[in-house]
C-alpha positions as CSV (number, residue, x, y, z in Angstrom):
1,M,-33.9,137.0,140.8
2,M,-37.4,136.5,141.9
3,T,-39.7,139.4,143.0
4,L,-42.6,139.7,145.2
5,K,-45.8,139.8,143.2
6,R,-46.8,143.4,143.5
7,A,-45.2,146.8,143.2
8,L,-44.0,148.9,146.1
9,P,-45.6,152.3,146.7
10,S,-44.0,155.0,148.9
11,L,-44.4,154.1,152.6
12,P,-43.6,155.5,156.0
13,L,-40.0,155.4,157.0
14,A,-40.9,153.7,160.3
15,L,-41.7,150.5,158.4
16,L,-39.7,148.3,156.0
17,F,-42.0,147.0,153.2
18,L,-40.9,144.1,151.0
19,G,-42.6,144.7,147.7
20,L,-46.3,144.3,148.4
21,P,-48.7,147.3,148.5
22,P,-50.5,147.9,151.8
23,A,-54.3,147.9,152.1
24,L,-55.7,149.8,155.0
25,A,-58.1,147.1,156.0
26,E,-55.1,144.7,156.4
27,T,-52.9,147.2,158.3
28,P,-51.9,145.7,161.7
29,D,-52.7,147.4,164.9
30,R,-49.4,149.2,165.4
31,G,-50.2,150.3,169.0
32,R,-50.9,146.7,169.9
33,L,-47.7,145.5,168.3
34,D,-45.6,148.2,170.0
35,A,-47.1,147.3,173.4
36,A,-46.6,143.6,172.9
37,A,-42.9,144.2,171.8
38,R,-42.3,146.3,174.9
39,A,-43.8,143.7,177.2
40,F,-41.7,141.0,175.6
41,M,-38.5,142.9,175.9
42,E,-39.2,143.6,179.6
43,R,-40.1,140.0,180.2
44,T,-37.0,138.5,178.5
45,S,-34.5,141.4,178.9
46,A,-33.9,141.2,175.2
47,P,-31.8,144.2,174.0
48,G,-33.2,144.0,170.5
49,L,-36.2,142.7,168.6
50,A,-37.5,142.5,165.1
51,I,-41.1,141.6,164.2
52,G,-42.2,141.0,160.6
53,V,-45.6,140.5,159.2
54,V,-46.8,139.6,155.7
55,T,-50.3,139.5,154.2
56,P,-51.5,139.6,150.6
57,A,-51.7,143.4,151.1
58,G,-48.1,144.0,152.2
59,A,-45.1,143.1,154.3
60,Q,-43.4,145.0,157.0
61,V,-40.7,144.7,159.6
62,L,-40.7,146.7,162.8
63,S,-37.4,147.1,164.8
64,Y,-36.9,147.7,168.5
65,G,-34.0,148.2,170.8
66,V,-30.3,147.6,170.1
67,A,-28.3,145.0,168.2
68,S,-25.5,145.4,170.7
69,K,-25.5,146.6,174.3
70,E,-21.8,147.4,174.0
71,T,-22.0,149.6,170.9
72,G,-25.6,150.8,171.2
73,A,-26.2,150.2,167.5
74,P,-30.0,150.0,166.8
75,V,-31.8,147.1,165.3
76,D,-32.6,148.0,161.8
77,E,-33.5,146.3,158.4
78,R,-29.9,145.2,158.0
79,T,-29.5,143.5,161.4
80,V,-28.5,139.9,161.1
81,F,-29.8,137.5,163.7
82,E,-29.1,133.8,164.5
83,V,-32.3,131.8,164.0
84,G,-31.2,128.4,165.4
85,S,-33.5,125.5,164.4
86,I,-35.5,127.6,161.9
87,S,-32.4,126.8,159.8
88,K,-33.9,123.3,159.5
89,T,-36.7,124.7,157.3
90,F,-34.1,125.9,154.8
91,T,-32.4,122.5,154.9
92,V,-35.6,120.6,154.3
93,T,-36.5,123.0,151.5
94,L,-33.3,122.2,149.7
95,A,-33.9,118.4,150.2
96,S,-37.4,118.9,148.9
97,Y,-36.0,120.7,145.8
98,A,-33.6,117.8,145.3
99,A,-36.5,115.3,145.5
100,E,-38.5,117.4,143.0
101,I,-35.7,117.2,140.4
102,G,-35.1,113.5,141.0
103,A,-31.7,113.9,142.7
104,L,-32.9,112.0,145.9
105,K,-35.9,109.8,146.9
106,W,-37.6,110.3,150.3
107,D,-37.9,106.5,150.8
108,A,-34.2,105.9,150.3
109,S,-31.8,105.4,153.2
110,P,-28.8,107.6,153.8
111,G,-26.4,105.0,152.6
112,Q,-27.7,105.2,149.1
113,Y,-26.1,108.7,148.9
114,I,-23.3,108.3,151.5
115,P,-21.4,105.0,150.7
116,E,-19.7,105.1,154.1
117,L,-23.1,104.5,155.7
118,K,-24.2,101.5,153.7
119,A,-24.8,98.2,155.5
120,T,-25.4,100.0,158.9
121,A,-28.4,100.3,161.1
122,L,-29.3,103.5,159.1
123,D,-30.5,101.2,156.3
124,Q,-33.7,101.0,158.4
125,V,-34.1,104.8,158.3
126,S,-35.5,106.7,155.4
127,L,-34.8,110.3,154.4
128,R,-38.4,111.0,155.3
129,N,-37.6,109.8,158.8
130,L,-34.6,112.3,158.9
131,A,-36.9,115.1,157.9
132,T,-39.6,114.4,160.5
133,H,-37.6,113.5,163.6
134,T,-38.9,109.9,163.4
135,T,-35.6,108.0,163.0
136,G,-36.4,105.8,166.0
137,G,-34.4,107.8,168.6
138,M,-31.6,110.0,167.4
139,P,-30.5,112.2,170.2
140,L,-31.0,116.0,170.4
141,Q,-27.3,116.6,170.0
142,L,-24.2,114.8,168.8
143,P,-21.9,113.5,171.6
144,D,-19.3,116.1,172.6
145,E,-16.5,113.8,171.3
146,V,-17.7,114.1,167.7
147,K,-15.6,117.0,166.5
148,T,-14.6,116.1,162.9
149,D,-16.2,114.8,159.7
150,A,-14.4,111.5,160.2
151,G,-15.8,111.3,163.8
152,L,-19.2,112.1,162.5
153,M,-19.2,109.2,160.0
154,D,-17.9,106.9,162.6
155,Y,-20.7,107.9,165.0
156,F,-23.4,107.3,162.3
157,R,-21.9,103.9,161.4
158,K,-22.2,102.8,165.0
159,W,-25.6,104.3,165.8
160,S,-28.6,102.1,166.1
161,P,-32.2,103.2,166.7
162,P,-33.5,102.3,170.1
163,S,-37.1,102.2,168.7
164,R,-38.6,101.3,165.4
165,P,-38.1,104.1,162.9
166,G,-41.5,105.8,162.3
167,S,-42.9,104.8,165.7
168,V,-41.6,107.7,167.9
169,R,-40.6,111.3,167.4
170,T,-37.3,112.5,169.0
171,Y,-36.4,116.0,168.1
172,A,-32.8,115.8,166.9
173,N,-30.1,118.0,165.3
174,P,-28.2,115.0,164.0
175,S,-31.1,113.7,161.8
176,I,-31.7,116.9,159.9
177,G,-28.0,117.5,159.8
178,L,-27.5,114.1,158.1
179,L,-30.3,115.0,155.7
180,G,-28.3,118.1,154.8
181,V,-25.2,116.0,154.1
182,V,-27.2,113.6,152.0
183,T,-28.7,116.5,150.0
184,S,-25.4,118.1,149.3
185,R,-24.0,114.8,148.1
186,A,-27.1,114.3,145.9
187,L,-26.7,117.8,144.4
188,K,-22.9,117.4,144.1
189,G,-21.7,120.4,145.9
190,P,-20.9,121.9,149.3
191,F,-24.0,122.4,151.4
192,A,-23.8,126.3,151.6
193,Q,-23.1,126.5,147.9
194,V,-26.0,124.3,146.7
195,M,-28.3,126.1,149.2
196,R,-27.4,129.5,147.6
197,E,-27.7,128.1,144.1
198,H,-31.1,126.4,144.5
199,V,-33.0,128.1,147.4
200,T,-31.7,131.3,148.9
201,G,-30.4,132.8,145.7
202,P,-33.5,132.2,143.6
203,L,-35.7,133.5,146.4
204,G,-33.7,136.7,146.5
205,L,-32.5,136.3,150.1
206,Q,-29.5,138.5,149.8
207,H,-28.7,138.7,153.5
208,T,-29.0,135.1,154.5
209,F,-25.7,133.5,155.5
210,Y,-24.0,130.4,157.0
211,D,-20.8,132.4,157.4
212,V,-21.4,136.1,157.9
213,P,-19.1,138.0,155.4
214,A,-16.6,140.5,156.7
215,A,-18.6,143.3,155.0
216,E,-21.7,142.3,157.0
217,Q,-20.1,141.8,160.4
218,Q,-21.1,145.4,161.4
219,H,-24.7,144.3,161.0
220,Y,-24.4,141.0,162.9
221,A,-26.3,141.4,166.2
222,Q,-24.5,140.5,169.4
223,G,-26.4,137.6,171.1
224,Y,-26.8,137.3,174.9
225,T,-27.4,134.3,177.1
226,R,-30.3,134.2,179.5
227,D,-27.9,135.5,182.2
228,G,-26.8,138.4,179.9
229,K,-23.4,137.2,178.8
230,P,-22.4,138.0,175.2
231,T,-22.3,134.9,172.9
232,R,-22.5,133.7,169.4
233,V,-23.2,130.3,167.9
234,S,-20.2,127.9,167.7
235,M,-20.0,125.8,164.6
236,A,-19.7,122.1,165.4
237,P,-20.2,119.2,163.0
238,L,-23.7,119.5,161.3
239,A,-24.2,123.0,162.9
240,T,-24.5,124.5,159.4
241,E,-27.2,122.1,158.3
242,A,-29.1,122.0,161.6
243,Y,-28.9,125.5,163.1
244,G,-26.4,127.6,161.2
245,V,-28.5,130.2,159.4
246,R,-27.9,133.9,160.1
247,T,-30.3,136.3,158.4
248,T,-32.3,139.5,158.6
249,A,-35.9,139.8,159.5
250,S,-36.7,141.0,156.0
251,D,-35.1,137.9,154.4
252,L,-36.7,135.5,156.8
253,L,-40.1,137.2,156.2
254,R,-39.5,136.8,152.4
255,F,-38.9,133.1,153.0
256,V,-42.2,132.9,154.8
257,A,-43.9,134.8,152.0
258,A,-42.5,132.3,149.5
259,H,-44.2,129.5,151.5
260,L,-47.4,131.5,151.2
261,G,-47.1,131.8,147.4
262,L,-46.5,135.5,147.6
263,V,-43.0,135.4,146.0
264,D,-42.6,134.5,142.3
265,A,-40.7,131.3,142.1
266,S,-40.0,128.5,139.5
267,P,-42.6,125.7,139.4
268,V,-40.1,123.2,140.9
269,L,-39.2,125.5,143.8
270,K,-42.9,126.2,144.5
271,R,-43.6,122.5,144.6
272,A,-40.6,122.0,146.9
273,L,-41.8,124.7,149.3
274,S,-45.4,123.3,149.4
275,A,-44.2,119.7,149.9
276,T,-42.3,120.6,153.1
277,Q,-45.7,121.6,154.7
278,V,-47.4,118.2,154.1
279,G,-48.1,116.4,157.3
280,Q,-46.4,113.0,157.7
281,F,-47.0,112.1,161.4
282,Q,-49.3,113.0,164.2
283,A,-47.7,113.7,167.6
284,G,-50.4,114.6,170.0
285,P,-52.1,117.9,169.0
286,M,-49.3,118.7,166.6
287,T,-48.9,117.5,163.0
288,Q,-45.3,116.9,162.0
289,A,-44.5,117.8,158.4
290,S,-41.0,118.0,157.0
291,I,-39.6,120.0,159.9
292,W,-42.6,122.3,159.9
293,E,-45.2,121.7,162.6
294,W,-48.9,122.6,162.2
295,Y,-52.2,122.8,164.1
296,P,-55.7,123.2,162.7
297,L,-57.4,126.5,163.8
298,P,-58.8,127.2,166.2
299,V,-56.0,126.0,168.5
300,S,-56.0,126.2,172.3
301,D,-53.3,127.5,174.6
302,E,-53.1,124.0,176.0
303,D,-52.4,122.4,172.6
304,L,-49.8,125.0,171.7
305,A,-48.1,124.5,175.1
306,V,-47.9,120.8,174.5
307,G,-46.6,121.1,171.0
308,N,-44.0,123.7,172.0
309,G,-43.2,122.3,175.4
310,D,-39.9,120.9,176.7
311,P,-41.1,117.3,176.7
312,M,-41.8,117.5,172.9
313,V,-38.1,118.5,172.5
314,L,-36.4,116.4,175.2
315,K,-38.4,113.2,175.3
316,P,-39.7,110.6,172.8
317,S,-43.3,111.1,171.7
318,Q,-45.4,108.4,170.2
319,V,-46.5,109.2,166.6
320,T,-49.0,107.9,164.2
321,R,-48.1,107.9,160.5
322,L,-50.6,109.8,158.3
323,D,-51.6,107.6,155.4
324,P,-52.0,109.3,153.1
325,P,-49.9,112.4,154.1
326,R,-52.0,115.5,154.7
327,A,-51.5,119.0,153.5
328,P,-52.3,121.6,156.2
329,P,-55.8,122.9,156.1
330,A,-56.3,126.5,154.8
331,D,-57.1,127.5,158.4
332,S,-54.1,126.1,160.2
333,L,-51.1,127.5,162.0
334,V,-47.8,126.3,160.5
335,T,-44.9,127.0,162.8
336,K,-41.2,126.6,163.6
337,T,-39.3,127.9,166.6
338,G,-35.6,128.3,166.9
339,A,-32.9,129.4,169.3
340,T,-29.1,129.5,169.9
341,N,-27.5,130.3,173.2
342,G,-27.8,134.0,172.4
343,F,-30.9,134.3,170.2
344,G,-34.5,133.3,170.0
345,A,-36.7,133.3,166.9
346,Y,-40.1,132.1,165.7
347,V,-41.9,131.9,162.3
348,A,-45.5,131.0,161.7
349,F,-48.1,131.4,158.9
350,V,-51.7,130.6,158.1
351,P,-51.8,129.3,154.5
352,G,-55.4,130.1,153.7
353,R,-55.1,133.7,154.9
354,Q,-51.6,134.1,153.3
355,V,-50.6,135.7,156.6
356,G,-47.2,135.1,158.2
357,I,-45.0,136.5,161.0
358,V,-41.4,136.4,162.1
359,I,-40.0,137.2,165.5
360,M,-36.2,137.6,166.2
361,A,-34.5,138.6,169.4
362,N,-30.9,138.8,170.4
363,R,-31.2,137.1,173.8
364,N,-32.0,133.5,174.6
365,H,-35.4,133.2,176.3
366,P,-38.1,130.5,176.9
367,T,-40.1,129.4,173.9
368,A,-43.3,130.3,175.8
369,A,-42.3,134.0,175.7
370,R,-42.0,134.3,172.0
371,L,-45.1,132.1,171.6
372,D,-47.1,134.6,173.7
373,L,-45.7,137.5,171.6
374,A,-46.7,135.6,168.4
375,K,-50.3,135.4,169.6
376,Q,-50.4,139.1,170.1
377,V,-48.9,139.7,166.6
378,F,-51.6,137.5,165.0
379,A,-54.2,139.3,167.1
380,A,-53.0,142.6,165.8
381,L,-53.5,141.2,162.3
382,N,-57.0,140.1,163.2
383,V,-56.3,136.4,162.7
384,Q,-59.0,134.4,164.4
385,G,-58.6,131.0,166.1
386,L,-55.5,131.8,168.1
387,P,-55.7,132.5,171.9
388,A,-54.4,136.0,172.7
389,R,-53.9,137.5,176.1
């Protein structure tokens, strides 16, 4: 199992550290973090919240509130949250790993790995298009009538892109879900199994699940809709690949640390992680990498609002292909947001600073709310170039 690169000293019980020693100059402003957390919970009515930060000096998770209003169990280092579309970053990491070992090719079409989809309109679509929401117009969700694997294949056989692949970005669960199916076929195993074998297991993510085991159910946070009703994610076709990860703040922070090069990993997995961050298309102020989205710093409130706004999710956006593809600058903000009906989450990191954050809450809320919290967390870490209120 991989380890974080430095040894762990004894630390205050209020903080969970993940294997990196702290340096006082890098210690976040705890008062500012606590105030920002309280303001966020008041604004969103989130019962519970976890905030994680990682720097070259150390990593820590701060927990607030309760994992369940019904039981009153506090959020702690074992609390498991749903992370919604942040799951896509795991899926694309597995696909990137498969590409690194030669099991799949990004320029190939899905039918080269799924014979049922040969000689369909998907022959126009590359795996790179699936990873970058540039299929030419796949919808945000599958139609409600698609309920089985057979129905899924029938849907994809009949689907045709309304626009030329690579010309527009349409945020879509079916596209990344299909990439997950392709990847599991290429790696010759069930998706969750090959993910554990090649990504989450090697990275030491011991509490990251697609199906929360019975022994972990007591740690699984209760989610709440925006109107306060208890809910948890329902697993439809492609849900596992597109939005099915359940994990702890410490595991998700470790995943971010791996992207920053702060976790020992095999050369092939390091290359796979780095490759996911390489920009492939420009969509307004946002650069679309393989699922990850990034912005050069400094970045304005306006550009972040555009990149994270509803139109970017719900409407087609014109894109320009980057030729050659472009790695994120050292001073850039690499991000992914995620939500289910009962949870909201956010991850972001600055590669050149080796600084990253995670935010996880057990109530659905507007993306803008966690984006505002993220700005405050980065401000507490003295990261320049981000607007902070």
